[in-house]
Residue, then its C-alpha position, 0 to 999 in steps of 0.5 A: m754693165a758687168v756683162l759689157m765689161t766681161l765681153l770687153a775683157i774676153s775680146f781684149v784677151n782674144l786680141g792679145l792671144a791673136f797678136g801677142g804670139r811673140n810677146p804675150r806679156l806686152h799685149l796683156f799689159i796693153a789690154g789690161g791698161c785699156l780695160m782699166g781705162l774703160g773701167l774708170m770711164i764706166y765706173p762713174l756711170e754705174f753709181 
């Protein structure tokens, strides 16, 4: 599961860098929100 989360984090960072040229903070915020949501969904599955 940790590997999956790492790959998701890398992909979201790459998306933020690709689309966040003008306003990178906004895209990092969106990516962070998506990662937190995925983490909350995956967290119960780990335990």
